[in-house]
Steps between C-alpha positions, in 0.01 A plus 500: 500500500559341839239331721380816678481710184288234328268482798453879502432511127239224534343681796461822303284316248309256722449646849151510650344827603454466877398788731788464747752520218392857432585607853806557716281507810653237734160441664341395169803291405503329842126432481532345154793282605321367809184424300697325225679264740357155420248673269487547123471853360156441347364389838684764704423808287134540612610472864769763447243738351259435790768570759617822333139619480430414864840606636661759267791560740696301753337708775156392380607135518649551848175654627283214368375222727630146459152387391492765224839387370416128514161558335672662200760222495238224509555257213875560460611247762823504705333742740816559701601728211207731575557494876872576460424776250257664742756476783773652283277786386447589866874474570592729209236751610627501858874457447555684170210748510325323213799524264635171365872461588733527199773281648518127412598387851218696661251364246620144563431537874131570438263213580398286203782628278776260394806547282306484173234754599759731657703489177189565290396807702859628516555472126154588364434796732851629569714350218739347754743233383320185613411213267157339538490120499152347487388168352490645148858624527623170646338304218652720230850508651509128575403412142714758324818438702434130575508530880438157660490625862165466680363854507327451837820392676723744691773453240258550213348819641845652538613386154196642318513827694870553420445424130200733474698775673790451260267530197338822627521800268589778739377799299140379515457248779120518512457441126742208502332333796154542346627364169657181635191423711266564207706282268468210742129563548404527132770333291698251711187351657504187722343255255541478123666838434499604136877487455469546123419871546742557791775756426733311738458170318849480344684557827264317742661197668172317562375545143834399345511183711128415484468544879220757527291281732804421719534859627462645756599234751317477833566313823282205598131571517350567843253235611139614474311495831139377506239669723133415549275796582142479626345850482185528712253759367293534819181705453233622739236692303687801354818444697812296422812418696848595373853511638817694420809294418787569737777331303594322178468617142153644562594693814271800547228361271163371613356152461230279644584293808743236386577144598832393348646150465814353344300219340147457370244427772146367470201719582443294816860549616477877444171527691649298787817712521592729790509800261136435408402457863675827598314692226149378575518415872198269486257728308276356227670482161325465163743420217317610183776436246861386467682602183711258296866518601679777308869473409686832530865509399752737655876512439608262776171353615179346374178582682200266481204703625136425582236755593239397758176700496361489853195653669571536870490739789810719465744475789776754445820466703837678527598365156177573308263788434133506404409732213203577276513307173457824304821637657714203396615681183689750719740234624804391292496124438733245332451427130391145580200627698423772248481252211270265689269772632467656154415159357210452745386863471580595858706801389 
């Protein structure tokens, strides 16, 4: 048996039962693919089920508010995925009358959909001849064929895509794509794969040359940016002050007024800053508690956050809104805030 035949045979015996695999509905397939970007299946599955329950069709998703979508997404991170998904649902409803396009080029033009996701929808929903190349596929192909090219380089992306396309079994594109992804996810895992039970062992370049840990190759690591966040939980009786983020990874989510620095500042320096002065404008401030600094790691940045608990007269401005504490649960917030607020029993 050749490479593809062995993969398909393995898949028939080992594949996971996942709800989107039992459907040719492009909406469900698209939803699952967006959720599973940067997210493991075990973490993403509950979110998929919540979304399908809340928004059974693409029209339901299009008619939802941004807050409703972000509230359901809360905890998954990479919130631009949810915002783009909401935008695209509206576009499909308006431009295609709620019917997902069945053409690869049209799918690729939709916001938030790249070459991988477009190929996945095209092949899984419509059985079109497009190979899917995600991290699992790259890892498997690089090890099996001994490909030394950095997969995140322009040359590498083209090389892996061409190879995956060449390996595609045309009579059942969807099954082949699912199989090769599943093999990478369950068998050819990133660290310490169990090569002794791998059906590809005898013909795998990396195994034969003891180079499993060498593949896949990646370009130089991106430097991690450090950010220092001071979240000000300003309370006046049953009211608190919040603001909606206008940009960045948490765009569209809500947070407490924030003072950000590129390096750690003392409490005195923060209280003497212009940001502090602009927020309080000379009113009496009672700082009741300052949390220890919390380290929060994201892909390309490290956030060091402190939460300041402050009793003060609330002065809302064009960037902030005053709400009742009991209503705070209705606002989507970043995972960092959610974890802290749960820890202190505020939500």
